[in-house]
C-alpha positions in Angstrom: 4.3 15.2 10.7 8.0 14.8 10.1 9.3 14.8 6.5 12.0 13.1 4.6 13.6 14.8 1.6 13.9 12.8 -1.4 15.0 13.6 -5.0 11.6 13.9 -6.1 10.4 15.9 -3.3 9.8 15.5 0.5 7.6 12.8 1.7 5.6 13.0 5.1 5.7 10.2 7.6 5.0 9.0 11.0 6.5 6.3 13.3 4.8 5.0 16.3 6.2 2.3 18.8 9.4 0.5 19.0 9.0 -3.2 18.9 9.9 -5.6 16.2 9.3 -6.6 13.5 8.7 -3.1 12.2 5.7 -2.5 9.9 5.6 -0.2 7.1 2.1 0.7 5.9 1.5 2.2 2.5 -2.1 3.6 1.6 -3.9 3.1 -1.7 -4.3 5.7 -4.6 -6.4 8.7 -3.5 -6.0 8.1 0.2 -3.4 9.2 2.8 -1.7 7.5 5.8 -4.6 8.6 7.9 -6.6 5.8 6.7 -4.5 3.6 9.1 -4.5 5.8 12.1 -6.9 3.6 14.1 -5.0 0.5 13.3 -1.8 2.1 14.3 -3.4 3.3 17.6 -4.4 -0.4 18.2 -1.1 -2.1 17.3 1.5 0.5 17.8 2.1 -0.1 21.4 3.7 -3.8 20.7 5.3 -2.9 17.3 7.1 -0.1 15.5 4.6 1.1 12.8 5.6 3.5 10.0 3.1 5.1 7.8 3.7 7.8 5.0 2.0 9.6 2.2 2.8 8.6 -1.3 4.2 11.6 -3.3 1.3 13.4 -4.5 -0.8 12.7 -1.7 -1.7 14.3 1.8 1.2 16.1 3.5 3.9 15.0 1.1 5.1 17.0 -1.9 3.2 17.5 -5.1 5.9 17.9 -7.7 5.1 18.9 -11.3 7.7 16.8 -13.1 6.3 13.6 -14.3 9.5 11.8 -13.8 9.1 12.0 -9.8 6.1 9.6 -10.1 6.1 5.9 -10.8 6.6 2.6 -9.0 10.4 2.9 -8.9 10.2 6.2 -7.3 7.9 4.9 -4.6 10.1 1.9 -3.8 12.9 4.3 -3.6 11.0 6.3 -1.1 10.0 3.2 0.8 13.6 2.4 1.2 14.8 5.7 2.2 12.1 5.6 5.0 13.4 2.2 6.3 16.9 3.5 6.1 15.9 6.5 8.0 15.2 4.4 11.0 18.1 1.9 10.3 15.4 -0.9 9.7 17.1 -3.8 7.7 13.9 -6.0 7.5 10.4 -5.1 7.9 6.8 -6.2 7.3 5.4 -4.3 4.5 1.7 -3.6 4.6 -0.4 -2.1 1.7 -3.8 -1.2 0.7 -4.8 -1.3 -3.1 -2.0 0.6 -4.8 0.0 0.4 -1.5 -0.2 -3.4 -1.8 0.9 -3.6 -5.3 4.0 -1.3 -4.3 4.6 -3.6 -1.3 4.6 -6.7 -3.7 6.9 -4.9 -6.2 9.1 -3.9 -3.3 9.3 -7.6 -2.0 10.4 -8.8 -5.5 12.9 -5.9 -5.9 14.5 -6.3 -2.2 13.5 -9.6 -1.0 16.1 -9.7 1.8 14.6 -6.6 3.4 11.0 -8.0 3.7 10.2 -10.5 6.4 6.4 -10.2 5.8 3.6 -8.9 3.6 0.2 -7.7 4.4 -1.9 -7.1 1.2 -5.2 -5.3 1.9 -7.9 -5.0 -0.9 -5.2 -5.4 -3.7 -4.3 -7.1 -6.8 -1.1 -8.1 -8.6 -1.6 -6.3 -11.8 -2.4 -7.9 -15.4 -0.7 -10.4 -17.6 -3.1 -9.6 -20.4 -2.2 -6.3 -22.4 -5.9 -5.5 -23.0 -6.8 -5.7 -19.3 -3.8 -3.5 -18.4 -4.8 -1.0 -21.0 -8.3 -1.0 -19.5 -6.7 -0.3 -16.1 -4.6 2.5 -17.5 -7.5 4.0 -19.3 -9.3 3.9 -16.0 -6.3 5.8 -14.3 -6.5 8.5 -17.0 -10.1 8.9 -16.4 -9.3 9.5 -12.8 -6.8 12.2 -13.7 -9.1 13.8 -16.2 -12.0 14.1 -13.7 -9.7 15.6 -11.2 -8.6 18.1 -13.6 -12.2 18.9 -14.4 -13.6 18.6 -10.7 -10.7 19.3 -8.5 -10.9 17.3 -5.2 -14.7 17.1 -5.5 -14.0 14.2 -7.9 -12.8 12.1 -4.8 -15.6 9.8 -3.5 -16.6 6.2 -3.4 -14.7 4.4 -0.5 -14.2 4.8 3.3 -10.6 5.7 3.0 -11.0 8.6 0.6 -11.2 12.1 2.0 -10.8 15.2 0.0 -9.8 17.4 2.9 -6.7 15.4 3.4 -5.0 16.8 0.3 -4.0 20.4 -0.4 -5.3 20.3 -4.0 -5.6 18.0 -6.9 -2.4 18.5 -8.7 -0.3 15.7 -7.0 -3.3 13.2 -7.4 -3.6 14.0 -11.2 0.3 13.3 -11.7 0.1 10.3 -9.5 -2.8 8.9 -11.5 -0.7 9.1 -14.6 2.5 8.0 -13.1 2.3 5.8 -10.1 -1.1 4.4 -10.6 -0.5 3.2 -14.2 1.1 -0.2 -14.9 3.6 -1.2 -17.7 4.1 -4.8 -17.6 3.2 -8.0 -15.7 6.4 -8.4 -13.6 4.7 -8.3 -10.4 2.0 -10.9 -11.1 4.6 -13.1 -12.7 6.9 -12.8 -9.7 4.2 -14.1 -7.3 5.6 -17.6 -7.1 9.1 -16.4 -6.1 7.9 -14.5 -3.1 9.2 -16.2 0.1 8.1 -13.9 2.9 5.1 -15.0 4.9 2.1 -13.3 3.4 -1.3 -12.4 4.8 -4.0 -11.4 2.3 -6.9 -9.4 3.6 -9.9 -8.7 1.5 -13.5 -7.3 2.5 -16.3 -9.8 1.5 -18.1 -7.0 -0.3 -15.0 -5.8 -2.2 -16.1 -7.6 -5.6 -13.5 -6.3 -7.8 -10.7 -7.7 -5.5 -12.2 -10.9 -4.4 -10.6 -13.0 -7.6 -7.5 -11.1 -7.3 -7.1 -12.2 -3.5 -7.8 -15.7 -4.4 -5.3 -15.6 -7.3 -2.5 -14.2 -4.9 -3.4 -16.8 -2.5 -3.0 -19.5 -4.9 0.3 -18.1 -6.4 2.3 -17.0 -3.4 3.8 -20.0 -1.5 2.2 -20.3 2.0 -0.1 -17.4 1.8 -3.0 -17.1 4.0 -6.2 -15.2 3.0 -8.6 -13.7 5.4 -12.1 -12.6 4.0 -13.7 -10.0 6.4 -17.5 -10.1 6.4 -19.4 -6.9 6.2 -16.4 -5.0 4.8 -15.6 -3.3 1.4 -12.5 -2.0 -0.2 -11.2 -0.8 3.2 -11.6 -3.7 5.6 -9.3 -2.1 8.1 -11.7 0.9 8.7 -15.0 -1.0 8.0 -14.2 -3.7 10.5 -11.2 -2.5 12.5 -11.4 -4.9 15.5 -11.4 -8.0 13.2 -8.6 -6.5 10.9 -6.5 -5.6 13.9 -6.8 -8.9 15.4 -5.7 -10.6 12.3 -2.8 -8.2 11.9 -1.4 -8.5 15.3 -1.6 -12.3 15.2 0.2 -12.3 11.7 2.9 -9.8 13.3 3.5 -12.1 16.2 4.0 -15.1 13.8 6.4 -13.2 11.9 8.2 -11.9 15.1 8.6 -15.7 16.4 9.9 -16.8 12.9 12.4 -13.8 12.9 13.6 -14.7 16.5 14.1 -18.3 15.5 16.2 -17.4 12.3 
């Protein structure tokens, strides 16, 4: 995979296809861009699809400086990747943490986002106690990785220990990129103007409510619940997911052509 040099360390990425609108896919915490490999193969012939590994994951760098991690750094990496291909506007798709980062990006750079695909994700927390619980969970992930190494990775279809060199980057990312500081993403949902597709697995109980909330708050958002699918519906039911994604990209392409 090619790499792109960034201030915090290099990021690993792929680019497939050449059609528009381009799609930038961002994986969730503990996963890598490999979680989208089958989906990219299914749609990459019609659209340019970019995937990348968040810092501390997969083939990207594992810096030891805590300042290299965080949502702002990840958003900067996403911008640099789009700039690498001279992409002015793209559809941002993200799973779990990747969906949260895509929402944050759309609020930070709305003119560069022509669509959002949010997969098994949530917008964060307004309640301080709930956010503190989330951050304690993130710290627990980091502690278990310190104690068990990559053996601590388990639970969902997109998580594979052998896709990471070691646990050091995941530990840093849990304490930096995964944690949340405020409710600005959740508060900003009504201001999102990009067409939005929300995809959630019917068996992904922790994120069903979040999907409903985002569908109610983001103007014009459409929610799709995929049966017999868990936290990674693109892996559990790829044909259904790919069909919904292609239809959405076709809609965005038509709107972009008409604008």
